[in-house]
BAFI-3210 file (N, C-alpha, C; in Angstrom, 3 decimals, decimal comma, padded with zeros to 6 digits):
// residues 309
n [1|2|3|4|5|6|7|8|9|10|11|12|13|14|15|16|17|18|19|20|21|22|23|24|25|26|27|28|29|30|31|32|33|34|35|36|37|38|39|40|41|42|43|44|45|46|47|48|49|50|51|52|53|54|55|56|57|58|59|60|61|62|63|64|65|66|67|68|69|70|71|72|73|74|75|76|77|78|79|80|81|82|83|84|85|86|87|88|89|90|91|92|93|94|95|96|97|98|99|100|101|102|103|104|105|106|107|108|109|110|111|112|113|114|115|116|117|118|119|120|121|122|123|124|125|126|127|128|129|130|131|132|133|134|135|136|137|138|139|140|141|142|143|144|145|146|147|148|149|150|151|152|153|154|155|156|157|158|159|160|161|162|163|164|165|166|167|168|169|170|171|172|173|174|175|176|177|178|179|180|181|182|183|184|185|186|187|188|189|190|191|192|193|194|195|196|197|198|199|200|201|202|203|204|205|206|207|208|209|210|211|212|213|214|215|216|217|218|219|220|221|222|223|224|225|226|227|228|229|230|231|232|233|234|235|236|237|238|239|240|241|242|243|244|245|246|247|248|249|250|251|252|253|254|255|256|257|258|259|260|261|262|263|264|265|266|267|268|269|270|271|272|273|274|275|276|277|278|279|280|281|282|283|284|285|286|287|288|289|290|291|292|293|294|295|296|297|298|299|300|301|302|303|304|305|306|307|308|309]
n.u [-108,422|-106,727|-105,384|-102,076|-099,358|-096,774|-094,408|-094,242|-094,658|-093,058|-090,879|-091,796|-091,511|-088,912|-088,233|-088,586|-087,433|-085,801|-086,776|-089,175|-090,614|-090,302|-092,144|-094,364|-095,496|-095,562|-098,350|-099,423|-100,055|-102,760|-102,413|-103,717|-105,768|-104,600|-102,658|-104,739|-105,530|-103,607|-103,469|-105,923|-105,485|-102,878|-103,999|-106,415|-104,637|-103,220|-105,807|-106,387|-104,205|-103,822|-102,378|-099,165|-096,650|-093,132|-092,716|-094,365|-093,756|-092,320|-094,303|-095,481|-094,041|-093,910|-096,437|-097,169|-095,860|-096,426|-099,573|-099,424|-097,797|-099,508|-102,398|-101,136|-100,826|-102,624|-104,330|-102,703|-102,771|-105,729|-105,840|-104,511|-106,147|-108,744|-107,665|-108,774|-110,891|-110,334|-109,246|-111,337|-112,243|-112,446|-111,579|-109,785|-107,988|-105,273|-103,858|-100,786|-100,526|-103,073|-102,771|-100,112|-097,506|-096,741|-096,666|-098,891|-097,966|-095,610|-097,139|-098,838|-097,039|-096,079|-097,914|-098,740|-096,152|-095,523|-098,089|-097,772|-095,140|-096,544|-098,325|-096,223|-094,934|-096,304|-097,049|-095,205|-095,823|-098,496|-100,283|-102,955|-103,169|-102,418|-103,704|-105,927|-105,413|-104,682|-107,201|-108,561|-107,613|-107,939|-111,034|-111,348|-109,607|-111,475|-114,168|-115,338|-114,352|-114,939|-117,976|-118,381|-119,584|-121,774|-123,516|-125,095|-124,619|-121,980|-121,059|-121,219|-120,402|-117,706|-117,083|-116,552|-113,699|-112,487|-112,883|-111,428|-108,891|-109,087|-109,636|-107,416|-105,174|-106,603|-105,862|-103,346|-102,341|-103,538|-104,295|-105,954|-110,178|-112,936|-115,909|-114,921|-113,491|-114,738|-116,584|-114,825|-114,721|-117,449|-117,388|-115,516|-116,846|-119,366|-118,454|-117,546|-119,644|-121,006|-118,389|-117,849|-120,274|-120,405|-118,331|-118,261|-120,894|-120,152|-118,464|-120,600|-121,014|-118,781|-118,381|-120,557|-120,746|-117,948|-119,466|-120,002|-122,109|-122,768|-124,926|-124,918|-124,298|-126,622|-128,933|-130,649|-131,415|-130,612|-131,960|-132,442|-129,707|-128,895|-130,847|-129,186|-126,957|-127,726|-129,154|-126,945|-125,023|-126,633|-126,412|-123,698|-123,368|-124,460|-123,238|-120,811|-120,493|-120,530|-117,639|-117,325|-119,553|-118,623|-116,057|-113,736|-113,140|-113,413|-116,071|-115,745|-114,670|-117,881|-119,533|-117,746|-117,957|-120,402|-120,750|-118,807|-120,407|-122,542|-122,016|-120,984|-123,592|-124,779|-123,359|-124,341|-127,192|-127,722|-126,443|-128,723|-130,458|-129,945|-129,429|-131,065|-131,080|-129,039|-125,649|-123,327|-121,967|-121,175|-122,218|-121,649|-119,066|-118,340|-119,192|-117,522|-115,037|-115,307|-115,950|-113,378|-112,592|-113,387|-113,014|-110,280|-110,411|-112,513|-111,373|-109,026|-109,536|-110,673|-108,296|-107,002|-108,880|-109,227|-109,098|-107,266|-105,588]
n.v [148,204|151,462|150,596|150,429|150,177|147,174|148,119|150,919|150,540|149,308|151,302|153,450|152,707|151,864|154,842|156,092|157,501|156,930|158,696|159,713|157,288|156,372|158,875|157,816|155,510|156,706|157,838|155,738|155,262|156,557|159,464|161,440|160,400|158,495|160,440|161,616|159,622|158,557|161,127|161,319|159,080|159,556|161,918|160,558|159,176|160,669|161,710|159,593|159,495|159,055|159,300|160,456|158,948|158,749|156,434|156,415|158,105|156,717|155,719|156,878|158,260|155,666|154,788|156,744|155,625|153,122|153,567|155,022|153,100|150,718|151,928|152,836|150,893|149,571|151,439|151,013|148,464|148,601|150,118|148,431|146,276|147,483|148,740|148,441|149,682|152,213|152,889|153,673|156,049|159,364|160,792|159,100|158,128|159,202|157,551|156,020|152,980|152,423|154,440|153,148|153,795|152,593|148,693|146,329|144,247|145,121|147,182|145,357|143,963|145,927|147,046|144,443|144,205|146,497|146,643|144,381|145,352|147,603|146,538|144,859|146,909|148,346|146,055|146,513|148,405|147,505|144,208|144,696|147,520|146,661|144,444|145,502|147,532|145,357|144,611|147,056|146,885|144,345|144,957|146,858|145,954|143,996|143,791|146,574|147,279|145,002|145,528|147,735|147,585|146,379|147,297|149,778|150,141|150,112|152,513|153,089|150,633|150,912|153,375|151,603|150,887|153,137|154,500|153,651|154,081|155,598|154,352|152,273|154,590|154,866|152,159|152,445|153,832|152,750|149,861|148,671|149,145|151,234|153,090|155,254|155,952|154,520|156,870|158,621|157,021|157,263|159,859|160,035|158,548|159,198|161,670|160,759|160,213|162,942|163,359|162,008|161,398|164,051|163,949|161,809|162,593|164,700|163,186|161,447|161,145|159,565|157,362|155,928|154,980|153,847|151,139|151,045|150,429|153,166|155,324|158,000|157,844|156,034|157,876|159,577|162,165|163,357|163,227|161,033|161,236|163,824|163,810|161,481|162,614|165,290|163,799|162,484|164,758|165,273|163,617|163,650|166,233|165,584|163,355|164,605|165,624|164,214|163,398|165,320|164,296|161,691|162,394|163,399|165,557|169,090|171,071|173,086|172,864|172,242|174,331|175,119|172,598|172,777|174,601|174,427|172,534|173,635|175,399|173,696|171,257|173,813|174,167|171,563|171,433|173,436|172,544|170,470|172,429|173,020|171,019|169,677|171,560|172,050|172,414|172,762|171,523|173,259|173,594|171,171|170,642|172,700|172,004|169,308|170,800|172,342|169,830|168,958|170,953|170,375|167,960|168,542|170,765|170,223|167,781|169,314|170,779|169,297|168,303|170,605|171,299|169,162|166,706|167,193|164,516]
n.w [-071,925|-073,174|-076,130|-076,998|-079,346|-078,766|-078,988|-078,552|-076,095|-074,547|-075,224|-073,681|-071,569|-070,958|-071,584|-068,987|-065,991|-062,837|-060,850|-062,130|-062,094|-059,377|-058,443|-060,083|-058,485|-056,136|-057,109|-057,184|-054,596|-054,212|-052,689|-051,412|-050,349|-048,828|-047,015|-045,855|-044,106|-042,399|-041,581|-039,703|-038,259|-036,234|-035,228|-033,793|-032,262|-030,899|-029,088|-027,613|-025,470|-021,939|-019,833|-020,252|-021,621|-021,933|-023,902|-025,323|-027,679|-029,595|-030,855|-032,506|-035,018|-036,190|-036,155|-037,980|-040,513|-041,124|-041,191|-043,347|-044,969|-045,401|-046,488|-049,004|-049,847|-050,135|-051,824|-054,411|-054,392|-054,958|-057,645|-059,774|-059,614|-060,900|-063,009|-065,888|-066,078|-065,161|-067,557|-068,768|-067,489|-067,720|-065,632|-064,414|-066,228|-066,902|-064,594|-063,013|-064,202|-066,375|-067,514|-068,927|-067,440|-065,820|-065,077|-065,427|-063,231|-061,775|-060,568|-058,796|-057,447|-056,040|-054,535|-052,488|-051,811|-049,637|-048,678|-046,502|-045,784|-044,007|-042,634|-040,827|-039,519|-038,516|-036,053|-034,549|-032,864|-031,574|-032,138|-032,302|-032,852|-035,713|-037,054|-037,013|-039,499|-041,390|-041,648|-042,441|-044,905|-045,906|-045,931|-047,709|-050,317|-050,867|-050,635|-050,486|-052,831|-055,341|-055,144|-055,868|-058,448|-058,207|-056,251|-055,252|-052,141|-052,002|-051,108|-048,890|-047,562|-047,912|-046,914|-043,775|-044,267|-044,554|-042,338|-040,378|-039,976|-037,575|-035,442|-035,834|-034,434|-031,945|-030,756|-031,342|-029,049|-026,688|-026,882|-027,217|-027,926|-027,385|-025,820|-026,041|-028,733|-030,532|-030,874|-032,674|-035,185|-036,056|-036,644|-038,928|-040,404|-041,326|-042,153|-044,725|-046,561|-047,608|-048,736|-050,774|-052,190|-053,546|-055,611|-056,669|-057,905|-059,592|-061,421|-062,261|-065,232|-065,810|-064,032|-064,598|-067,382|-067,052|-065,959|-063,233|-060,475|-058,810|-056,423|-057,295|-059,823|-060,559|-060,156|-061,845|-061,529|-059,179|-056,786|-055,024|-053,877|-053,329|-051,058|-049,513|-048,833|-047,771|-045,521|-044,171|-042,736|-040,942|-039,187|-039,256|-037,935|-035,616|-034,360|-034,266|-031,789|-029,792|-029,000|-026,732|-024,884|-024,261|-023,062|-024,155|-025,239|-024,083|-022,901|-024,308|-026,650|-028,148|-029,555|-031,568|-033,018|-033,450|-035,127|-036,957|-038,360|-038,961|-040,911|-042,999|-043,675|-045,227|-047,395|-048,432|-048,275|-050,590|-052,174|-052,800|-053,148|-055,651|-057,524|-059,372|-061,386|-062,207|-064,599|-064,386|-062,047|-060,215|-057,839|-056,520|-056,579|-055,068|-052,179|-051,970|-052,120|-049,409|-047,268|-047,390|-045,903|-043,402|-042,087|-041,104|-039,511|-037,470|-036,278|-035,863|-033,511|-031,707|-030,773|-029,798|-027,677|-025,997|-023,188|-020,367|-018,576]
ca.u [-107,563|-106,495|-104,456|-100,925|-098,072|-096,145|-093,163|-094,504|-095,392|-091,843|-090,081|-092,317|-090,921|-087,368|-087,535|-088,801|-086,295|-085,700|-087,375|-090,479|-091,191|-090,862|-093,421|-095,411|-095,489|-096,250|-099,324|-100,295|-100,733|-103,445|-101,309|-104,665|-106,600|-103,556|-102,050|-105,956|-105,891|-101,996|-103,541|-106,936|-104,747|-102,061|-105,059|-106,637|-103,998|-103,280|-106,866|-106,430|-103,350|-104,484|-101,088|-098,216|-095,341|-092,002|-092,506|-095,028|-093,271|-092,163|-095,438|-096,263|-093,493|-094,253|-098,038|-097,939|-095,064|-097,182|-100,861|-098,896|-097,273|-100,789|-103,167|-101,133|-100,619|-104,228|-104,370|-102,347|-103,726|-106,781|-105,321|-104,291|-107,871|-109,768|-106,927|-109,714|-111,871|-109,610|-108,704|-112,398|-112,914|-111,614|-110,933|-108,705|-106,998|-103,584|-103,501|-100,170|-101,204|-103,914|-101,162|-098,908|-096,187|-096,084|-096,951|-099,293|-097,312|-095,258|-099,002|-099,442|-096,002|-095,776|-099,163|-098,545|-095,009|-095,815|-099,115|-097,209|-094,239|-097,144|-098,496|-095,112|-094,208|-097,710|-097,191|-094,104|-096,524|-099,241|-100,658|-104,090|-103,014|-101,529|-104,876|-106,645|-104,943|-105,049|-108,696|-108,584|-106,918|-108,899|-112,465|-110,858|-109,854|-112,218|-115,529|-115,454|-113,474|-115,818|-118,847|-118,802|-119,875|-122,450|-124,880|-124,997|-124,355|-120,419|-120,464|-121,494|-119,589|-116,294|-116,618|-115,750|-112,169|-112,199|-112,868|-110,737|-107,828|-108,961|-109,436|-105,793|-104,549|-106,265|-105,523|-101,577|-101,958|-104,282|-104,114|-107,576|-110,637|-113,789|-116,849|-114,673|-112,404|-115,944|-116,975|-114,237|-114,903|-118,414|-117,236|-114,952|-117,127|-120,755|-118,150|-117,543|-120,673|-121,428|-117,481|-117,597|-121,572|-120,161|-117,448|-119,450|-122,087|-119,376|-117,878|-121,553|-120,661|-117,615|-118,395|-121,786|-119,703|-117,204|-119,864|-120,029|-123,329|-123,116|-125,802|-124,273|-124,558|-127,993|-129,933|-130,357|-131,662|-130,059|-133,100|-131,823|-127,853|-129,161|-131,085|-128,448|-126,324|-128,006|-128,991|-125,672|-124,616|-127,073|-125,809|-122,311|-123,400|-124,742|-121,760|-119,517|-120,695|-120,458|-116,378|-117,690|-119,772|-117,852|-115,017|-112,625|-112,829|-114,000|-117,070|-115,706|-115,591|-118,905|-119,856|-116,888|-118,519|-121,938|-120,540|-118,680|-121,113|-123,751|-121,410|-121,013|-124,822|-125,353|-123,116|-125,042|-128,757|-126,802|-126,352|-129,844|-131,384|-129,654|-128,958|-132,476|-131,269|-127,507|-125,563|-121,674|-121,671|-120,370|-122,708|-121,018|-117,927|-118,029|-119,481|-116,578|-114,127|-116,335|-115,217|-111,815|-111,791|-114,374|-112,229|-109,044|-110,617|-112,775|-109,955|-107,585|-110,155|-110,524|-106,907|-107,004|-109,546|-108,626|-109,337|-105,891|-106,030]
ca.v [149,771|151,859|150,270|151,126|149,131|146,682|148,875|152,084|151,062|149,222|152,994|154,798|152,053|151,810|155,872|156,913|157,885|156,271|160,010|159,358|155,748|156,365|159,580|157,019|154,656|157,583|158,411|153,770|154,750|157,617|160,168|162,146|159,761|157,690|161,203|161,484|157,964|159,107|162,321|160,867|157,901|160,726|162,893|159,442|158,275|161,716|162,214|158,465|159,639|159,468|159,021|160,223|158,573|158,723|155,430|156,869|159,008|155,869|155,382|158,409|157,872|153,670|154,749|157,275|155,032|151,800|153,563|155,153|151,683|149,818|152,277|153,020|149,618|149,305|152,133|150,529|147,064|148,985|150,680|147,368|145,794|148,414|149,583|148,625|150,134|153,513|153,401|154,346|156,906|160,612|161,297|158,384|157,617|158,921|157,326|155,169|151,585|152,604|155,368|152,440|154,297|150,950|147,683|146,069|143,600|145,405|147,811|144,616|143,133|147,341|146,971|143,493|144,134|148,252|146,414|143,656|146,021|148,826|145,768|144,547|148,191|148,153|145,028|146,654|149,018|146,335|143,220|144,679|147,889|145,682|143,591|146,706|147,852|144,164|144,706|147,843|146,858|143,321|145,103|148,032|145,368|142,251|143,846|147,398|147,029|145,024|146,068|149,287|146,952|145,259|147,766|151,124|150,513|150,141|153,310|152,732|149,531|151,628|154,193|151,464|151,063|154,856|155,048|152,543|154,551|156,707|153,136|152,347|155,283|154,437|151,366|152,351|154,069|151,913|148,897|147,980|149,672|151,910|153,298|156,389|155,012|154,612|158,176|159,548|156,626|157,533|161,137|160,044|157,280|159,720|162,664|160,168|160,173|163,937|163,485|161,392|161,521|164,977|163,360|160,823|163,914|165,525|162,769|160,108|159,804|158,707|156,097|154,989|154,772|152,237|150,434|151,218|151,210|154,320|156,040|158,978|157,424|155,346|158,214|160,838|163,683|163,841|163,383|160,478|161,684|165,607|163,484|161,104|164,119|166,008|163,089|162,162|165,848|166,056|163,100|164,239|167,423|164,755|162,547|165,184|166,083|163,168|163,621|165,760|163,644|160,691|163,071|163,070|166,822|170,191|171,344|174,532|172,089|172,045|175,585|175,335|171,840|173,063|176,205|174,055|171,444|174,381|175,612|172,320|171,527|174,839|173,478|170,341|172,020|174,751|171,271|170,027|173,350|173,406|169,625|169,680|172,211|172,666|171,403|172,862|171,060|173,994|173,366|169,406|171,052|173,292|171,109|169,106|171,118|172,239|168,826|168,858|171,973|170,418|167,404|169,272|171,516|169,214|167,297|170,174|171,474|168,244|168,016|172,154|171,419|168,191|166,546|167,020|163,781]
ca.w [-071,190|-074,375|-076,521|-077,907|-079,481|-078,123|-079,352|-078,081|-074,299|-074,178|-075,505|-072,315|-069,730|-071,318|-071,189|-067,743|-065,281|-061,834|-060,550|-062,254|-061,857|-057,460|-058,498|-060,109|-057,412|-055,203|-057,179|-056,873|-053,503|-053,830|-051,544|-050,497|-049,261|-047,463|-046,073|-045,007|-042,957|-041,668|-040,032|-038,507|-037,309|-035,342|-034,545|-032,659|-030,937|-029,524|-028,334|-026,687|-024,597|-020,740|-018,978|-021,414|-021,120|-022,883|-025,076|-026,591|-028,712|-030,588|-031,351|-033,473|-036,374|-036,455|-036,573|-039,154|-041,817|-041,092|-041,926|-045,061|-046,104|-045,903|-046,859|-049,825|-050,396|-050,586|-052,901|-055,351|-055,541|-056,083|-059,074|-060,076|-059,663|-061,690|-064,131|-066,828|-065,953|-064,913|-068,571|-069,455|-067,122|-067,823|-064,139|-064,172|-067,532|-066,995|-063,609|-063,942|-064,969|-067,437|-069,153|-068,848|-067,025|-064,588|-065,872|-063,799|-062,457|-061,119|-059,350|-057,808|-056,349|-054,904|-053,204|-052,093|-050,474|-049,294|-047,406|-045,633|-045,034|-042,938|-040,815|-040,030|-038,972|-036,777|-035,142|-033,439|-032,057|-030,873|-032,675|-032,244|-034,313|-036,995|-037,345|-037,936|-040,799|-042,036|-041,700|-043,772|-046,786|-046,446|-046,540|-049,206|-051,527|-051,358|-050,090|-051,417|-054,907|-056,500|-055,005|-056,655|-059,657|-057,939|-055,454|-054,664|-050,864|-051,938|-050,545|-047,347|-047,217|-048,511|-045,733|-043,303|-043,884|-044,622|-040,839|-039,457|-039,436|-036,276|-034,590|-035,419|-033,902|-030,748|-030,852|-031,020|-027,739|-025,292|-027,127|-027,162|-028,155|-026,653|-026,649|-026,553|-029,744|-031,314|-031,856|-033,912|-035,835|-036,583|-037,576|-040,555|-041,536|-041,533|-043,407|-045,987|-047,625|-048,523|-049,392|-051,796|-053,086|-054,180|-056,142|-057,484|-058,855|-060,572|-062,299|-062,402|-066,447|-065,766|-063,547|-064,942|-069,231|-066,703|-065,583|-062,170|-060,039|-056,971|-056,575|-058,331|-061,552|-060,741|-059,934|-063,072|-061,336|-057,974|-055,627|-053,511|-053,897|-052,469|-049,718|-048,524|-047,901|-045,854|-044,155|-043,283|-042,491|-039,794|-038,603|-038,638|-037,071|-034,127|-033,550|-033,916|-030,525|-029,091|-028,029|-025,619|-023,844|-023,565|-022,154|-024,527|-025,058|-023,062|-023,437|-025,362|-028,381|-028,793|-030,121|-032,601|-033,772|-033,825|-035,893|-038,358|-038,839|-039,866|-042,282|-044,122|-044,014|-045,844|-048,712|-048,752|-048,083|-051,516|-053,344|-052,949|-053,768|-057,407|-058,513|-060,378|-063,239|-062,258|-065,358|-064,309|-061,244|-059,485|-055,802|-055,768|-056,722|-053,578|-051,094|-052,126|-051,421|-047,973|-046,704|-047,203|-044,619|-042,207|-041,704|-040,122|-038,675|-036,031|-035,345|-035,043|-032,614|-030,375|-030,506|-028,709|-026,503|-025,325|-021,805|-019,852|-017,470]
c.u [-107,494|-105,584|-103,504|-100,321|-097,396|-094,772|-093,193|-094,610|-093,780|-090,637|-090,451|-091,443|-089,748|-086,892|-087,646|-087,368|-086,807|-086,767|-088,855|-091,162|-091,612|-092,016|-094,432|-095,780|-095,939|-097,867|-100,395|-100,797|-102,077|-103,333|-102,878|-105,866|-105,606|-103,171|-103,454|-106,124|-104,826|-102,521|-104,903|-106,664|-103,734|-103,129|-105,727|-106,130|-103,155|-104,656|-107,017|-105,294|-104,134|-103,248|-099,897|-097,142|-094,190|-091,874|-093,487|-094,900|-092,651|-093,096|-096,145|-095,889|-094,065|-095,679|-098,206|-097,387|-096,169|-098,880|-100,166|-098,582|-099,171|-101,681|-103,022|-101,005|-102,164|-104,778|-104,246|-102,574|-105,351|-106,620|-105,220|-105,398|-108,631|-109,093|-107,691|-110,437|-111,858|-109,391|-109,464|-112,986|-111,814|-110,989|-109,581|-107,656|-105,698|-103,017|-101,960|-099,942|-101,716|-103,094|-099,789|-097,568|-095,621|-096,719|-097,602|-099,134|-096,659|-096,135|-098,782|-098,204|-095,768|-096,376|-098,907|-097,506|-095,101|-096,990|-098,763|-096,094|-095,525|-097,523|-097,924|-095,006|-095,273|-097,850|-096,167|-094,540|-097,485|-099,588|-102,487|-104,456|-102,526|-102,834|-105,578|-106,273|-104,704|-106,353|-109,095|-108,426|-107,850|-110,824|-112,322|-110,612|-110,649|-113,803|-115,604|-115,234|-114,232|-117,160|-119,618|-119,649|-121,308|-123,795|-124,183|-124,501|-122,834|-119,602|-120,337|-120,244|-117,824|-116,189|-116,221|-114,523|-111,876|-112,070|-111,743|-109,535|-107,876|-109,164|-108,263|-105,250|-105,136|-105,849|-104,171|-101,294|-102,449|-104,196|-105,278|-108,856|-111,731|-114,464|-116,375|-114,316|-113,686|-116,916|-116,046|-114,466|-116,535|-118,450|-116,687|-116,824|-118,798|-119,769|-117,929|-118,388|-120,874|-120,022|-117,291|-119,306|-121,014|-118,941|-117,844|-120,708|-121,170|-118,500|-118,925|-121,491|-119,917|-117,764|-119,780|-120,942|-118,449|-118,081|-120,392|-121,519|-123,420|-124,201|-125,563|-124,728|-125,863|-129,415|-129,815|-130,346|-131,726|-131,208|-132,643|-130,440|-128,217|-129,828|-130,504|-127,720|-126,385|-128,590|-127,847|-124,915|-125,188|-126,759|-124,698|-122,566|-123,866|-124,015|-120,461|-119,034|-120,128|-118,744|-116,579|-118,205|-119,604|-116,345|-113,749|-112,103|-113,799|-114,860|-116,962|-115,848|-116,661|-119,828|-119,141|-118,043|-119,605|-121,569|-120,351|-119,629|-122,314|-123,251|-121,151|-122,207|-125,206|-124,640|-124,324|-126,632|-128,592|-127,257|-128,018|-131,136|-131,289|-129,067|-129,973|-132,024|-130,099|-126,650|-123,721|-120,528|-120,651|-120,810|-121,887|-119,295|-117,490|-118,355|-118,669|-115,673|-114,020|-115,954|-114,264|-111,476|-112,685|-113,811|-111,224|-109,039|-111,613|-112,189|-108,695|-108,446|-110,497|-109,067|-106,650|-108,043|-109,734|-108,822|-107,951|-106,051|-104,634]
c.v [149,792|150,814|150,472|149,755|148,566|147,614|150,297|152,016|150,502|150,583|153,570|153,773|152,161|153,862|156,585|156,705|157,137|157,456|159,514|158,427|156,000|157,350|158,390|156,274|155,398|157,935|156,826|153,900|156,139|158,070|160,636|161,470|158,933|159,081|161,579|160,678|158,683|160,105|161,956|160,061|158,628|161,357|162,035|159,267|159,319|161,718|160,754|158,340|159,948|160,055|159,339|159,981|158,885|157,804|155,403|157,434|158,485|155,794|156,110|158,137|156,394|153,785|155,400|156,406|153,913|152,701|154,120|154,111|150,855|150,848|152,445|152,253|149,357|150,245|151,706|149,387|147,640|149,569|149,487|146,625|146,614|148,990|149,561|149,498|151,777|154,191|154,004|155,706|158,427|160,996|160,363|157,985|157,677|158,761|156,661|153,787|151,789|153,488|154,883|152,876|153,527|149,858|147,269|144,816|144,479|146,650|146,647|143,963|144,945|147,223|145,850|144,062|145,706|147,349|145,383|144,513|147,036|147,540|145,115|145,620|148,528|147,467|145,309|147,748|148,149|145,285|143,958|146,120|147,279|145,100|144,414|147,079|146,702|144,366|145,573|147,210|145,134|143,474|146,286|147,011|144,700|142,517|145,070|147,611|146,663|145,125|147,438|148,811|146,707|146,460|149,047|151,371|150,047|151,541|153,333|151,460|150,255|152,769|153,409|151,413|152,209|155,576|154,388|153,245|155,160|155,293|152,490|153,262|155,332|153,564|151,341|152,575|153,362|151,027|148,019|149,075|150,118|152,584|154,732|156,552|155,373|156,153|158,878|158,477|157,006|159,180|161,401|158,796|158,264|161,103|162,069|160,607|161,617|163,832|163,227|161,238|162,933|165,042|162,563|161,460|164,212|164,492|161,590|159,928|159,253|157,389|155,363|154,549|153,646|150,855|149,956|151,661|151,798|154,772|156,857|158,861|156,745|156,706|159,867|162,111|163,961|163,598|162,557|161,424|162,737|164,450|162,556|162,038|164,810|165,445|162,782|163,632|165,992|165,008|162,899|164,975|166,676|164,226|162,940|165,915|165,299|162,855|163,991|165,130|162,356|161,237|162,957|164,551|167,546|170,649|173,016|173,460|172,148|173,500|175,264|173,832|172,079|174,015|175,423|173,358|172,134|174,640|174,336|172,170|172,781|174,363|172,265|170,596|173,184|173,512|170,850|171,040|173,069|172,382|169,362|170,557|172,691|172,071|171,552|172,172|172,095|173,950|171,831|170,167|172,259|172,599|170,017|169,408|171,877|171,108|168,273|170,374|171,662|169,207|167,605|169,910|171,321|169,011|168,154|170,602|170,388|168,585|169,702|171,604|169,695|168,173|166,312|165,983|164,224]
c.w [-072,746|-075,078|-077,193|-077,880|-079,117|-077,924|-078,578|-076,259|-074,131|-074,251|-074,158|-071,436|-069,977|-071,034|-069,948|-067,123|-063,543|-061,274|-060,954|-062,246|-060,108|-057,410|-058,950|-059,353|-056,005|-055,582|-056,595|-055,568|-052,958|-052,797|-050,982|-050,101|-048,537|-046,418|-045,233|-043,348|-042,450|-040,679|-039,130|-037,584|-036,385|-034,406|-033,008|-031,592|-030,202|-028,505|-027,611|-025,308|-023,079|-019,746|-020,009|-020,577|-022,153|-024,090|-025,886|-027,900|-030,040|-031,542|-032,395|-034,902|-036,737|-036,727|-038,468|-040,336|-041,743|-041,847|-043,441|-045,690|-046,539|-046,323|-048,257|-050,728|-051,109|-051,828|-054,609|-056,163|-055,793|-057,357|-059,641|-060,664|-060,737|-062,473|-065,384|-066,961|-065,506|-066,356|-069,543|-069,586|-067,742|-066,231|-063,650|-065,266|-067,637|-065,309|-064,106|-064,525|-066,497|-068,527|-068,912|-068,875|-065,876|-065,146|-064,494|-062,766|-061,719|-059,934|-058,598|-056,786|-055,286|-053,941|-052,469|-051,184|-049,589|-048,393|-046,128|-045,012|-043,662|-042,226|-040,608|-039,123|-037,799|-035,507|-034,015|-032,540|-030,918|-031,806|-033,394|-033,211|-036,086|-037,249|-037,734|-039,088|-041,613|-042,560|-043,034|-045,153|-046,723|-047,211|-047,594|-050,196|-051,848|-051,071|-051,050|-053,129|-055,836|-056,216|-055,662|-057,974|-059,580|-057,807|-054,964|-053,134|-050,823|-051,120|-049,282|-047,218|-047,299|-047,211|-044,223|-043,325|-044,333|-043,332|-039,885|-039,074|-038,080|-035,234|-034,384|-034,631|-032,310|-030,358|-030,413|-029,601|-026,831|-025,620|-026,960|-027,524|-027,243|-027,448|-027,059|-028,346|-030,689|-031,910|-032,377|-035,016|-036,672|-037,279|-038,935|-040,964|-042,147|-042,552|-044,463|-047,271|-048,739|-049,100|-050,694|-052,748|-054,269|-055,184|-056,939|-058,536|-059,763|-061,704|-062,801|-063,974|-066,400|-065,491|-063,981|-066,618|-067,981|-065,906|-063,448|-061,219|-058,710|-057,725|-057,490|-059,474|-062,137|-060,747|-060,729|-062,502|-059,698|-056,522|-054,665|-053,583|-052,955|-051,059|-048,653|-048,391|-047,196|-044,866|-043,083|-043,014|-041,411|-039,294|-038,133|-037,726|-035,645|-033,674|-033,410|-032,624|-029,360|-028,454|-026,695|-024,555|-023,639|-022,906|-022,742|-024,926|-023,815|-023,878|-024,081|-026,663|-029,063|-029,745|-031,560|-033,578|-034,401|-035,393|-037,047|-039,265|-039,946|-041,020|-043,285|-044,448|-044,702|-047,009|-049,306|-049,137|-049,919|-052,473|-053,788|-053,811|-055,876|-058,258|-059,429|-061,958|-062,890|-063,130|-064,736|-063,069|-060,095|-057,668|-055,568|-055,745|-054,911|-052,279|-051,218|-051,454|-049,565|-047,454|-046,539|-046,134|-043,686|-041,566|-040,810|-039,331|-037,505|-035,247|-035,198|-033,507|-031,299|-030,217|-029,316|-027,244|-025,908|-023,933|-022,006|-018,340|-016,175]
res [x|x|x|x|x|x|x|x|x|x|x|x|x|x|x|x|x|x|x|x|x|x|x|x|x|x|x|x|x|x|x|x|x|x|x|x|x|x|x|x|x|x|x|x|x|x|x|x|x|x|x|x|x|x|x|x|x|x|x|x|x|x|x|x|x|x|x|x|x|x|x|x|x|x|x|x|x|x|x|x|x|x|x|x|x|x|x|x|x|x|x|x|x|x|x|x|x|x|x|x|x|x|x|x|x|x|x|x|x|x|x|x|x|x|x|x|x|x|x|x|x|x|x|x|x|x|x|x|x|x|x|x|x|x|x|x|x|x|x|x|x|x|x|x|x|x|x|x|x|x|x|x|x|x|x|x|x|x|x|x|x|x|x|x|x|x|x|x|x|x|x|x|x|x|x|x|x|x|x|x|x|x|x|x|x|x|x|x|x|x|x|x|x|x|x|x|x|x|x|x|x|x|x|x|x|x|x|x|x|x|x|x|x|x|x|x|x|x|x|x|x|x|x|x|x|x|x|x|x|x|x|x|x|x|x|x|x|x|x|x|x|x|x|x|x|x|x|x|x|x|x|x|x|x|x|x|x|x|x|x|x|x|x|x|x|x|x|x|x|x|x|x|x|x|x|x|x|x|x|x|x|x|x|x|x|x|x|x|x|x|x|x|x|x|x|x|x|x|x|x|x|x|x|x|x|x|x|x|x]
***
């Protein structure tokens, strides 16, 4: 980590206000990823409803809060474990721990307490929901996080905890999993590949400097990266039709899914064509932002065209 004098560090900690400290704890929770997890879990819960009951109304606030806390706790623990590497990279050097606005001990305690509290809240929904949330934490912290420095397979492994919120949401309503819930899991799983490969390509030099063995930092010409992006987008285009095939949504959903998937694929193809000679990262940035639009549109379309039992 970057070195600061003990006096300077002490002064910075003493000067922080309660509001700033709370905001830094929020940043520790990786709010962008965590809120995405909450969104997909809530959407999946709604899609899992077959016979509406008044008792299900209580499930949604508990599900949202529990998912937020477990996901946020995982983010905090990840930042605790990677604090030394975060301080090396421009993208992450201003995070609360490497910037010494939050101490490592505070991040560790906050991550543990938040994760446990989230799992407890989800246990009031049902034990399967809580178990799936705990599995998300374990795979993210003990598999994905250390694997990033060992193998490029880490992106694939990391997509598993990233997609588990769909199963968490489904289990919150059904108290079981089914082949239908796996279609939602598959959509989020394959979506993550072009999403994270675009980020990885934009910051590939940063990741390489910190010693992360990601495909984007190992593949200098971007040939394998672009191939993986398009392949996963094609798989995504197929699996995003599966909710209609298993009866979660009406057939009217299919044209929307095809149109949105083709639009997303166009950004992947553009990245492939320009990756060899582009240094500005424009196509990677466009791919990243298109991925941010893709997921909300697809899940919103599923909610609009949900089959009413």
